TIFI-418910 format. One record per residue (C-alpha): x, y, z; residue in three letters; residue number from 1. Coordinates in Angstrom, 2 decimals, decimal comma, padded with zeros to 5 digits, always signed. Layout:
% residues N
VEXRO        u        v        w  residuo  num
VEXRO        X        Y        Z      ALA  NUM
...
//
This chain:
% residues 111
VEXRO        u        v        w  residuo  num
VEXRO  -138,66  -150,19  +046,59      MET    1
VEXRO  -137,75  -152,93  +044,32      ALA    2
VEXRO  -136,44  -152,30  +040,75      ARG    3
VEXRO  -138,61  -152,79  +037,84      LYS    4
VEXRO  -137,65  -155,74  +035,73      PRO    5
VEXRO  -136,01  -155,05  +032,36      ARG    6
VEXRO  -137,46  -156,12  +029,07      LEU    7
VEXRO  -134,47  -158,18  +027,80      ASP    8
VEXRO  -135,88  -160,45  +025,34      LEU    9
VEXRO  -134,17  -162,47  +022,63      SER   10
VEXRO  -134,45  -160,97  +019,15      GLY   11
VEXRO  -135,80  -157,49  +020,33      CYS   12
VEXRO  -133,55  -154,62  +019,43      THR   13
VEXRO  -132,87  -152,23  +022,19      GLN   14
VEXRO  -131,45  -148,78  +022,55      HIS   15
VEXRO  -128,75  -148,62  +025,36      ILE   16
VEXRO  -127,71  -145,48  +027,34      ILE   17
VEXRO  -124,97  -145,57  +030,01      GLN   18
VEXRO  -124,09  -142,20  +031,64      ARG   19
VEXRO  -121,12  -141,15  +033,61      GLY   20
VEXRO  -121,88  -140,43  +037,41      ASN   21
VEXRO  -123,14  -136,82  +037,61      ASN   22
VEXRO  -122,45  -136,68  +033,87      ARG   23
VEXRO  -118,65  -136,77  +034,54      GLN   24
VEXRO  -116,24  -137,74  +031,90      VAL   25
VEXRO  -115,84  -141,50  +031,39      CYS   26
VEXRO  -113,50  -141,35  +028,36      PHE   27
VEXRO  -110,41  -139,19  +028,54      VAL   28
VEXRO  -108,25  -140,28  +025,85      SER   29
VEXRO  -108,51  -142,21  +022,47      GLU   30
VEXRO  -107,14  -145,28  +024,32      GLU   31
VEXRO  -110,09  -145,21  +026,66      ASP   32
VEXRO  -112,49  -145,19  +023,70      PHE   33
VEXRO  -110,45  -148,13  +022,05      SER   34
VEXRO  -110,58  -150,23  +025,18      LEU   35
VEXRO  -114,13  -149,62  +025,82      TYR   36
VEXRO  -114,91  -150,90  +022,27      ALA   37
VEXRO  -112,55  -153,85  +022,68      HIS   38
VEXRO  -114,36  -154,93  +025,91      TYR   39
VEXRO  -117,75  -154,43  +024,26      LEU   40
VEXRO  -116,82  -156,40  +021,38      TYR   41
VEXRO  -115,43  -159,45  +023,40      LYS   42
VEXRO  -118,37  -159,22  +025,74      ALA   43
VEXRO  -120,99  -159,19  +022,97      SER   44
VEXRO  -119,53  -162,29  +021,40      LYS   45
VEXRO  -119,27  -164,08  +024,58      LYS   46
VEXRO  -122,86  -163,43  +025,61      PHE   47
VEXRO  -124,57  -163,42  +022,21      GLY   48
VEXRO  -125,59  -159,74  +021,46      VAL   49
VEXRO  -125,39  -158,31  +018,15      ASP   50
VEXRO  -124,23  -154,66  +018,06      ILE   51
VEXRO  -125,71  -152,51  +015,24      HIS   52
VEXRO  -124,36  -149,21  +016,04      ALA   53
VEXRO  -122,84  -147,22  +018,84      TRP   54
VEXRO  -121,87  -143,81  +019,86      VAL   55
VEXRO  -119,24  -143,08  +022,51      PHE   56
VEXRO  -119,32  -139,53  +023,90      MET   57
VEXRO  -116,99  -138,35  +026,53      THR   58
VEXRO  -119,46  -138,67  +029,18      ASN   59
VEXRO  -122,02  -141,46  +027,95      HIS   60
VEXRO  -122,48  -144,18  +025,66      VAL   61
VEXRO  -125,32  -145,11  +023,11      HIS   62
VEXRO  -125,75  -148,65  +021,92      LEU   63
VEXRO  -128,14  -150,24  +019,34      LEU   64
VEXRO  -128,11  -153,93  +020,24      VAL   65
VEXRO  -130,17  -157,24  +019,68      THR   66
VEXRO  -129,61  -160,19  +022,22      PRO   67
VEXRO  -129,60  -163,63  +020,85      LYS   68
VEXRO  -130,86  -164,89  +024,19      VAL   69
VEXRO  -133,02  -163,36  +026,94      ALA   70
VEXRO  -130,94  -161,53  +029,57      GLY   71
VEXRO  -127,81  -161,16  +027,41      ALA   72
VEXRO  -127,71  -157,40  +027,40      VAL   73
VEXRO  -127,64  -157,10  +031,17      SER   74
VEXRO  -124,97  -159,62  +031,40      THR   75
VEXRO  -123,06  -158,01  +028,59      MET   76
VEXRO  -123,31  -154,64  +030,14      MET   77
VEXRO  -122,41  -155,82  +033,61      LEU   78
VEXRO  -119,24  -157,45  +032,22      SER   79
VEXRO  -117,98  -154,55  +030,12      VAL   80
VEXRO  -118,81  -152,03  +033,02      GLY   81
VEXRO  -116,93  -153,91  +035,58      ARG   82
VEXRO  -113,96  -154,45  +033,40      ARG   83
VEXRO  -113,84  -150,80  +032,16      TYR   84
VEXRO  -114,32  -149,23  +035,65      VAL   85
VEXRO  -111,41  -151,22  +037,09      ARG   86
VEXRO  -109,26  -150,00  +034,07      TYR   87
VEXRO  -110,40  -146,19  +034,31      PHE   88
VEXRO  -109,88  -146,14  +038,20      ASN   89
VEXRO  -106,51  -147,69  +038,02      HIS   90
VEXRO  -105,43  -145,67  +035,02      THR   91
VEXRO  -106,64  -142,28  +036,55      TYR   92
VEXRO  -105,77  -143,12  +040,10      GLN   93
VEXRO  -109,38  -142,81  +041,51      ARG   94
VEXRO  -111,77  -144,92  +043,32      THR   95
VEXRO  -115,75  -145,29  +043,39      GLY   96
VEXRO  -118,23  -145,58  +040,79      THR   97
VEXRO  -117,99  -144,28  +037,26      LEU   98
VEXRO  -121,37  -145,02  +035,90      TRP   99
VEXRO  -124,75  -143,42  +037,05      GLU  100
VEXRO  -126,64  -146,39  +038,13      GLY  101
VEXRO  -127,94  -149,06  +035,94      ARG  102
VEXRO  -127,97  -148,58  +032,20      PHE  103
VEXRO  -131,27  -147,25  +030,51      LYS  104
VEXRO  -132,75  -149,27  +027,79      SER  105
VEXRO  -135,87  -149,16  +025,64      CYS  106
VEXRO  -137,30  -151,54  +022,93      LEU  107
VEXRO  -136,83  -150,48  +019,39      VAL  108
VEXRO  -139,71  -150,97  +016,92      ASP  109
VEXRO  -138,17  -152,77  +013,77      SER  110
VEXRO  -140,31  -150,53  +011,52      GLU  111
//
């Protein structure tokens, strides 16, 4: 069965949720949080996504974002996810997936 296409439209604010696989811990240390934030900042600038708010929990992430161009959120999250998983797996001597499938997103009404 094919995946449903995402609504990733320019100028439309979205609430993003990315969970750890089986709700496992994705951030062990303060350095992990800092590095994820750094990767997110760099990717948001590169792909044209405004980040309004974020919450990093030990096993998941919430973001409030607005893309400047269509498709930018997906590209940003792919970039951040790949970089962070490489770092996490190397640092904690593990292999395999860290995230629970694709990130979840929903449009946010401006009112």
